[in-house]
C-alpha positions in Angstrom: -0.2 0.3 -0.3 2.7 2.4 1.1 4.9 2.3 -2.7 1.3 2.2 -4.6 0.7 5.5 -2.5 4.4 6.4 -3.4 3.6 5.6 -6.9 0.4 8.0 -7.1 2.0 11.0 -5.4 4.9 10.7 -8.1 2.6 10.3 -10.9 0.9 13.6 -10.2 3.8 15.5 -9.8 5.2 14.0 -13.0 1.9 15.1 -15.1 1.9 18.8 -13.1 5.3 19.3 -13.9 4.3 18.3 -17.4 1.6 20.8 -17.1 -0.9 18.3 -18.9 -4.3 18.8 -18.4 -4.8 14.8 -20.7 -2.7 11.9 -21.3 -0.8 11.8 -24.4 -1.9 9.6 -27.1 0.9 9.5 -29.9 4.5 10.4 -29.9 3.5 14.1 -31.6 1.6 14.8 -28.2 4.5 13.9 -25.8 6.8 16.4 -24.4 10.1 14.4 -24.7 13.4 14.8 -23.4 16.9 13.8 -23.6 19.1 14.3 -20.9 22.2 14.1 -22.4 23.9 15.6 -25.9 27.3 16.8 -26.3 28.0 19.6 -28.3 31.2 21.2 -30.5 33.5 23.3 -28.6 33.2 27.0 -30.5 36.6 26.8 -31.8 35.7 23.5 -33.6 31.9 24.4 -34.5 33.4 27.3 -36.8 30.1 28.7 -38.3 28.0 26.4 -37.6 25.0 27.1 -35.8 22.9 23.6 -35.2 20.0 24.7 -37.3 20.8 22.0 -39.9 23.8 20.1 -40.4 24.0 16.6 -42.2 26.7 15.6 -39.8 25.7 16.2 -37.0 23.2 14.2 -35.0 21.1 16.7 -32.9 20.5 20.5 -34.5 17.2 21.9 -34.9 15.8 20.5 -37.7 16.4 17.0 -37.0 14.6 17.7 -33.4 11.7 19.5 -34.8 11.3 16.3 -37.7 11.6 13.7 -34.9 9.6 15.7 -31.7 12.2 15.7 -29.7 11.3 18.7 -27.7 13.8 19.3 -25.2 17.6 18.2 -25.0 20.1 19.1 -22.1 23.2 20.4 -24.1 26.4 19.5 -21.9 28.9 21.7 -20.7 31.8 18.8 -21.3 35.2 18.9 -20.6 38.3 16.5 -20.6 39.8 15.1 -17.6 43.2 16.6 -17.4 46.3 16.6 -15.1 44.7 18.1 -11.2 46.9 21.0 -11.5 46.1 25.1 -12.1 47.2 24.9 -15.6 44.7 22.2 -15.7 41.5 23.2 -13.8 42.3 26.5 -16.4 41.8 24.3 -19.4 39.3 22.2 -18.4 37.0 25.2 -17.5 38.4 27.2 -21.1 36.7 23.8 -22.3 33.6 24.0 -21.0 32.7 27.8 -21.5 34.0 27.6 -25.4 31.1 24.7 -25.7 28.1 27.1 -24.0 29.8 29.3 -26.5 28.7 27.6 -29.4 25.1 26.4 -27.2 24.6 30.4 -26.5 25.3 31.2 -30.4 22.6 29.0 -31.6 20.1 30.4 -28.9 20.8 33.9 -29.9 20.6 33.2 -33.7 17.5 31.3 -33.6 15.4 32.6 -30.7 11.9 31.4 -33.2 13.0 28.1 -32.7 14.7 27.6 -29.1 15.2 29.1 -25.7 17.3 28.3 -22.7 14.8 26.9 -20.0 16.0 27.2 -16.3 12.9 25.2 -14.4 10.4 23.5 -15.4 8.0 26.1 -15.7 10.2 27.8 -17.7 10.5 24.3 -20.2 6.7 24.4 -20.0 5.9 27.8 -21.2 8.6 27.3 -24.0 7.1 24.1 -25.2 3.9 25.5 -25.7 5.0 28.5 -27.6 5.6 25.8 -30.3 9.4 26.2 -29.9 12.4 23.6 -28.5 13.8 23.7 -25.1 17.3 24.0 -24.4 18.4 22.9 -21.1 22.2 22.8 -19.7 24.2 19.8 -17.9 27.5 20.2 -17.0 29.7 16.7 -17.4 32.9 16.7 -15.1 33.6 18.4 -11.9 37.2 18.7 -12.9 36.5 22.9 -13.8 35.0 23.8 -10.3 39.2 23.4 -9.5 37.7 21.6 -5.8 35.8 25.4 -4.6 32.2 24.8 -4.5 31.9 28.6 -4.4 33.2 27.9 -8.1 30.1 26.6 -9.2 27.7 29.8 -9.1 29.0 30.6 -12.3 27.9 27.9 -14.2 24.4 28.1 -12.2 24.2 31.5 -13.7 24.7 30.3 -17.5 21.8 27.9 -16.5 23.0 24.9 -15.7 20.8 22.5 -14.0 22.3 18.9 -13.4 26.6 18.2 -12.6 28.0 15.3 -13.3 30.6 14.9 -10.9 33.6 12.9 -12.8 33.7 12.0 -16.3 37.0 9.7 -17.3 39.4 9.6 -15.3 39.4 10.2 -11.2 39.2 14.2 -9.9 39.5 15.9 -7.1 36.2 15.5 -6.0 36.0 11.2 -6.0 36.2 8.1 -8.1 35.8 7.7 -11.6 34.4 4.1 -13.1 36.6 4.6 -16.1 40.5 5.7 -14.5 42.3 6.6 -16.9 44.3 4.5 -19.0 46.7 6.9 -20.3 47.8 8.1 -16.7 47.8 4.4 -15.4 45.4 5.4 -12.6 44.2 2.9 -10.0 40.5 1.2 -10.2 40.5 3.6 -6.8 42.2 6.2 -6.0 40.2 7.9 -3.2 37.4 5.3 -2.0 34.4 7.5 -3.3 33.7 11.3 -2.2 36.1 13.2 -1.2 35.6 16.5 1.7 35.5 18.3 -1.5 33.4 16.1 -3.6 30.5 16.3 -0.3 31.0 20.2 -0.3 30.0 20.0 -4.2 27.4 17.9 -3.4 26.2 20.5 -0.8 26.3 23.0 -2.8 24.7 21.6 -6.1 21.8 20.9 -3.4 21.7 24.7 -2.0 21.2 25.8 -5.0 19.3 23.9 -7.1 21.4 22.0 -9.2 20.8 18.3 -9.8 23.7 15.9 -8.7 24.4 13.3 -11.8 26.0 10.0 -10.7 26.7 9.3 -14.5 30.6 8.2 -15.1 31.3 7.7 -11.3 32.7 4.7 -9.4 29.9 1.9 -8.0 30.9 3.4 -4.7 31.2 7.1 -5.7 27.2 6.8 -7.4 26.4 5.6 -4.3 27.3 7.3 -1.8 26.3 10.5 -3.7 22.5 9.5 -3.9 23.0 9.2 -0.2 24.7 12.0 0.9 22.5 14.2 -1.4 19.3 16.2 0.3 18.0 15.7 -2.8 17.4 13.1 -5.4 20.2 12.7 -8.1 20.0 11.3 -11.3 22.0 9.1 -13.5 22.0 11.6 -16.4 23.0 8.5 -19.6 24.0 5.2 -18.0 23.2 1.8 -19.1 22.3 -1.4 -17.1 25.2 -3.8 -15.5 23.3 -6.7 -15.6 22.7 -7.2 -19.5 26.4 -5.9 -20.3 29.2 -5.8 -17.2 31.1 -2.8 -18.2 32.2 -0.8 -15.2 30.5 2.2 -17.0 27.1 0.6 -16.1 24.9 0.7 -13.3 24.8 -2.5 -11.0 21.5 -3.4 -9.6 23.2 -2.1 -5.7 24.0 1.3 -7.7 19.5 1.4 -9.4 18.5 1.2 -6.2 20.7 3.4 -4.6 18.9 6.4 -7.2 15.6 5.3 -7.0 15.9 5.3 -3.0 17.0 9.1 -3.5 13.7 9.4 -5.3 15.7 10.1 -8.5 15.8 9.1 -12.4 18.0 6.9 -14.2 18.1 7.7 -18.0 19.2 4.9 -19.8 21.4 5.7 -22.7 21.5 4.6 -26.2 25.1 3.7 -26.5 26.3 1.1 -28.4 29.1 -0.2 -26.3 27.0 0.4 -23.0 24.3 -1.4 -24.5 26.0 -4.9 -26.3 29.9 -5.1 -25.2 32.3 -4.4 -28.2 35.7 -6.4 -28.8 38.2 -5.7 -25.9 40.7 -4.4 -28.0 38.8 -1.8 -29.5 38.7 0.8 -27.0 42.3 0.8 -26.2 43.3 0.8 -30.1 40.6 3.8 -30.1 42.5 5.6 -27.9 46.1 4.8 -28.9 44.7 6.5 -32.5 43.2 9.7 -30.6 46.4 10.4 -28.5 48.5 9.5 -31.5 46.5 12.3 -33.6 46.4 14.5 -30.4 42.6 14.2 -31.0 40.0 14.3 -27.4 37.8 11.1 -26.8 34.4 11.2 -28.0 32.9 11.8 -31.5 35.5 15.0 -33.1 34.2 17.1 -36.0 35.7 15.2 -38.9 35.2 18.5 -40.7 37.3 20.6 -38.4 40.6 18.6 -39.0 43.3 19.6 -40.3 43.4 17.3 -44.3 46.7 15.7 -43.1 44.8 14.7 -39.1 41.6 14.3 -41.5 43.1 11.5 -43.7 44.9 9.6 -40.6 42.4 9.1 -38.6 39.8 8.0 -40.9 42.4 5.8 -42.4 42.9 4.2 -38.9 39.1 4.0 -38.0 38.1 2.0 -40.8 41.4 0.0 -40.0 40.2 -0.3 -36.6 36.5 -0.9 -37.8 37.8 -4.1 -39.8 40.2 -5.4 -36.8 37.9 -5.1 -33.9 34.0 -4.7 -35.5 31.9 -2.7 -33.4 28.9 -4.0 -32.2 25.9 -3.1 -33.4 23.0 -2.1 -31.0 19.6 -1.7 -31.9 16.3 0.7 -30.6 15.1 -3.3 -28.7 18.3 -3.7 -27.7 18.3 0.0 -25.8 14.8 -1.1 -24.6 16.2 -3.9 -23.4 18.0 -1.8 -20.6 15.0 0.1 -20.5 12.7 -2.7 -19.1 15.2 -4.0 -17.0 15.6 -0.8 -15.0 11.9 -0.3 -14.8 11.3 -3.7 -13.5 13.8 -3.5 -10.8 13.1 0.2 -9.4 10.0 1.0 -11.0 8.2 3.3 -13.8 8.3 6.6 -11.4 12.5 6.0 -11.8 13.6 5.7 -15.1 14.3 7.9 -18.4 15.6 7.8 -22.0 19.2 9.6 -23.0 20.8 9.5 -26.0 24.2 10.7 -25.8 24.5 12.0 -29.5 27.4 14.1 -30.0 29.5 11.7 -27.7 29.3 8.6 -29.4 25.3 7.3 -29.1 23.3 6.1 -31.2 22.0 2.7 -32.3 20.1 1.4 -35.3 17.2 3.1 -35.3 18.0 5.8 -33.2 21.0 7.5 -34.9 19.9 11.0 -34.4 17.0 13.3 -33.7 15.2 13.1 -36.4 14.6 9.1 -35.8 13.2 9.7 -31.9 9.6 8.1 -32.7 11.3 4.7 -33.1 11.9 4.8 -29.9 8.5 4.9 -28.4 7.2 2.7 -31.1 9.4 0.1 -29.6 7.9 1.1 -26.1 4.2 0.7 -27.8 5.1 -2.2 -28.9 6.6 -3.7 -25.4 3.3 -3.0 -24.3 4.0 0.4 -21.8 0.8 2.6 -22.1 0.8 6.5 -22.9 1.3 7.7 -19.7 4.1 5.4 -18.9 5.5 6.2 -22.0 5.5 10.1 -20.9 7.2 9.6 -17.6 10.1 7.7 -19.6 10.3 10.5 -22.1 10.9 13.3 -19.5 8.2 13.5 -17.2 10.3 11.7 -14.0 13.5 13.3 -15.1 11.2 17.1 -14.8 9.6 16.1 -11.6 13.1 15.5 -10.1 14.3 18.9 -11.4 11.1 20.5 -10.2 12.3 18.7 -6.8 15.5 19.5 -6.3 14.5 23.3 -6.9 11.4 23.2 -4.6 13.9 21.6 -2.0 16.8 24.3 -2.6 14.2 27.1 -2.0 13.1 26.3 1.1 16.7 25.9 2.2 
């Protein structure tokens, strides 16, 4: 009875957050939210304004075509050395990505607007435009000082991923840096600075993101946060046993916080690649001076581009990339829903950062995910929860708790 009452209350909050008077009955009537889309730095983007770019997975026209209504664009920074110089480089990278997002917003106010709250998102959606949220991936640029988070909050950041690939001063990562030969565990969870950063995020009304955190760090994050936490883009470890995925205890920890796990449509998270593939790719990236992720081929110098394309083709032939499908993706959603409940699961793509599966390779193909959910027997009410209702309920809750102090 207690669990039933909780589900009813959470469902009511979700409906309130979305401002839905009636339940959706088609993909076009959903308010869809993708919590993780990477974007180029302004120096990489050149004159790209993200209106209509054939080689980019998410642009405004693809969002419109696919009924993808809201996206968290990410201020990402690569993990570097834990030095003053490293902090400065990370901040420069995060702000260079913000500059690209800001230019897109400034150039296309008739199509998209930044939301800082659920109320903003609801208003923008009613106006017929797309919604931009901001997330921050990697707390490295914050230089261990919680006061530095205010700057990013003022820009509009509404979730903070505490770490990325490689340990930082805030806690342990699920993926220690191979390049720096890091140990699997450096701190044993969160550091004092990490706990202080969580407290500041709670104070400001920024969702704490446990994706990329080491298993123990993720559980600790969920326990020490005074507001619900999210996993902005993670898959299920029971279906693919890699450190980056979340095991049952991690999933339950997010649930216990009142949060949501945004299952990610990322090939190698859903199905396991040959173990040699990732080291080969990382080696090539290092040799060519490229950052991890999905580099912009058009922005490369001709000589670098030629070597990159040749190297990638060679790795593909030697260690073929797995091809996960939308059905494989929804398998992970099914598992999470069955374990932690429909009110604690959502959807993320990681487009621009390596995400995309057969059937959902860009924003224009978004309806294919909904079709698979319908085919699995999910109700439209539950599909709306997965496609953003749960996430918006958490954001609303986090901001309400911050206002109450």
